[in-house]
N, C-alpha and C positions, 0 to 999 in steps of 0.2 A: 669453455665456460670458465671465467675466473674463480679460483677456489679461494674463499675465504672462510677458513674453518679452524678449529682449534689447533694450536701448536702441540704437536705430540711429544715435545721435548721438555716436559716439565711444568707447563703451564697448568694452572687449576682449571677445572671445569667452568665454562661461562667466560673465560677470557679467549681473546681472539687474535690472530695475527694475520699478515698477508702471505702466508706460505703458500706454495703453489701445488701441494699434494704430490702424488695422487692420495686419495682417501678412501677409507672403507665405509661403505654405505650399505645398510640393511633395509630391504623393501619389503613391506607387507602388502599383499594384493598385487604382487607382480605379474600375475597371469592375466590380469585384466586389461582393458582397452588403454588406460593411461600408463600402467606400468610397462606394458610391452613397447609402448612409444618412448618412455623415458629411459628405459635401462640402455638402449643403444647410444643415446645421446650422452648419459653419463660415462659409459665405457669409452666413448670416443674421446671425452676429456681426461681420460686416463685414470679414472676412478675404478675401485674394485668393488664389485656388486655381489651381495648375497642376497637371496630371495627366501622368505619364510612362505611356505605353501602347504596346505594340508594334503596335497596329492603331487609330490615331486615327481613321480613316475609318468604324470600326465602333462608336465611342463612343455610348452609348444618350443620347437627348435631346441630340443634337448641336447642335440649333439654338439651345440655351441652355447650352451646356457651358462648362467653365473652359477656360484655355489648355491645349493640349494638345502634348505632344511625344513623338516616337517613339523617341528615344535620348538619353542624358545628353549626348552631344556636341552635340546640337542646342540646348541650352540655353547661352546666351551669358553671358560673365562678367558684363555688366551687368544680367542678368535677376535681380531680387532674389529670394533664397530666405532667410527667416529660420528656418524650421523644415521638417523632413522627417517624413513619416509613411509608414513602409514596409510595405505591406500585401501586396506581390506574392508570388506562390506558386501553382504548378500544383496542381490539385485532387488531393488525396491519397486520397479514398476513392471506391470504386466500381470500381477496376480493378486487376488482378493487378500485383504489384510484380515485373516482369521486371528483369533487369540493366539494360536501356535505360530502363525506366520510372524506377527509382531514381536514374539519372543526371539525367533531366529533373527529377524532384523536388529534387535537390540544386541543380542548376544554377539553377532558378527561384527558389531561396531563398538559398543560400549564395553562389553565385557572383555573383548579381545584387547581393546586399549588400556584398559585397566590392568590386564595381565601384562602387557607389554611395558607399561610404565613401572609396574612392580619388578619386571626383569630388569629394566634399566637401572632401578635402584640398587640391584644386587651386583651390579658389575663393579670390578676394581675401580674403574674410572667410568662414570656415567657418559653416554654419547653427548656431545656438546650441542647437537642440533637435532630437534624433532619436528618434521613437517608433519602435520596430522590432518587428515581428511574431515570434511564436513561438506554440506551443499547450501545452495540459496534457499532451499526449502526451510532453513533456519527462521526466515522472517515470515512464515507463513503467507497465505494469500493476501497481498496488500494492494491489489488493484493496480492503479498506474502511479502509486507513490514511489519516487526515486528513494532507492535504498543504498546508503553508504554503510560503512562497517559499524557505525555507532548506533544504527538503529536497533530497536529491541527485538527479542525473539517473540514468534507468533505463538498460538496456543493450541494447534491441532497436533495430531500424533506425529506427523513428520517433522515439525518444528521442534517439538520436545525431544525427539530422537536426536536431531542434530544438536540441540542444546546440550543433553547430556553426554553425547559423544565428545563434544569441544571440552566440556569440563573435565572429563577424564584425561584428555591429552594435556591440558593445561597443569595438571598435576605435576608433570615433569619439570615445571619451572622451578619447584622446590628443590630440585637435585642440582640446580645451577645450569640447567640446559636451557637453550633459547628455543622457545616453541613458537612455530607459526601454523595457524590453522588455516585451512584453504577451504573456502565456501565455493565449491565448483558449481558452475551452471551447466547446461545441456552442452555435451562435448561434440562437436561435430568432426567426424572422420568418415572416409570411405571404406575403413577396414573394420568397423565394428560400431556397437552402440546404436542409437535411434535411426540414423540417417540411411544406411543401406536399405532397410525395408521401406522407407519412404520413397527412395529413389525408385525402387522397384514399381511401387504403386503409382507414383506419378508418370512413369514410363508407360504404364498400362492405361493412362488416362483416369486413374482411380484416386487422385489426390483430393484430400478432404480437409476442410476447416474443423476444428475441434470446438464443440459447443458453439457460443456465440463469437467466437474468435477475438474477442477483445482482451482476453487474458495475456499479460506480457510474459515473453520468453527471454530469458537471460542465457545466453548461449557462449561458447568460445571454441575456436578451431583448435584442434588437437596440437598442432604446432605451438601455439601460443600457451596452452595448458602446460606443455612440457617446458616450455622457455621460462614461464612463470615460476614453476617450481624450482627450476635451476637458479633463478634470480633469488628466491627467497633462501635457497640453501647456501648461496654464496654470500649473501649481503648481510654483514654482521649485525646491521641495526634492525633487521627485519624480524618482528616480532609481533604476536597478538593475531587477529583475525584479519583475513584478506578475501575480497571477492574475486574469484578467478572467473571472470566474465568479460567479454568483449565490451567496450565502451558505448555500443549502440545496441541495445537491447530493442526487440520489436514486439509487436503484439503477434498472436498466433495467425491472424489473417495475413498480416505483413509478412510473416515467416513463410507460410504456404504460398502466396501469391509470388514471393520472389523466387522460390524453388520451380514453381511452374513456368515463370520466365525464362529462367536459365535452362530449363530443359525443354522449352518450347512446347508445352503440353497445358491443355486447359485445367483449370482447377474449379470445377463445377458442384461438387459434392460437400456435404456436411455431415459430421456425426453428432447427432443430438445428445445433449447432456443426459437425458433420460437413458439413452441406450448404453452409455458408459457407466452410469450408476447401477444399472441392472447387472452388467457384466462384471464391474470390478468393485462395487460397493463403495466403502470409505476411500479405497485407493484411487477411486476416479478423480478425486479433488487434486491429485498430482497433476493431471492434465487439464482440469477444468479451472483451477486456481493459477496464480502466476505472481512472479516477482520481477520487479523492474530494477535489478542490481545494477549499481554503478561500481566500477573498480578503483574507487577514489584512492586508496592508499597505493595501489600499484603505480597509479599515475603520479601520485606524490614523489615516489621513489624513483621516478624517471623510466620506469618500464615502457618500452615501445611495442606496441602491437603490430605484428605483421599483417593481421587480418582484422582491422577494426570495423569493417563493414560486412554485412551479411553477404552482400553480392559477390564481394572479393573471395570470401570464405568458400562460398558454393561454386566460384568458377575454378578455384584452386582444386577443390575435391573431384569436380565432374570432368574437367578437361582430359582429353585422351592422354 
């Protein structure tokens, strides 16, 4: 990965050069699906990784893991941090959104990002780059409307959660830090996330459309997610919001039918919207609503997707 990060020999924060690193990168949420895929790629590029995790003793692959910190206060002033990648956030899908759960979701994203930016402001030299998480849920349920990054925020809980999360991250720009916000879609990987349970269900002939199936799904292969983050980290002109989604979103019916074809299994079932509302309440809208997000800014910057089509992504994940 080409490294375009701040010169560590006297340049002010916010100025950049073509130095080739290696660089010191702090990752929050490094134990999650994206973090676990991203860390080996960055390490292969020669970068030194530190991970902020509440439970360092449970870090997977601990025998060969990066430097771990349980809290920001544990990171000394002389521990170098050139860039921060903020991926932390409690799981949002699969549980009802009680008042308590909503607060957990906000604290794990918004409060943590606020704390992170405050910590950055206290560093002798603030990190020059912050890549901060968000999701395509920012747009709310927008039916089939193509959504580039300049579209407004939605009004539901998930959209406002993403909006407030993004605003906290953008506060780092006042420090002279370059900030890129990543609005990630559904990440496809055979190692975690939403896809492995679906593969099992479809393998048993239990694949099912969700609701009427017309809601749009913005997805991205894990390799493209990692490559896009690396691109934003390296590219000195990348700042603001980016849709991290494949350029070919599909409807829920299209998604499930494609998976059924790849697995050579029937897709005969459907999960009624009423059943999801009964089980998940307000959180069901994450599955019944949708966004047709387009990665316009990544494409404008010349980013090339390894898996632009859903069929190619499924083939790569399911091949022996």
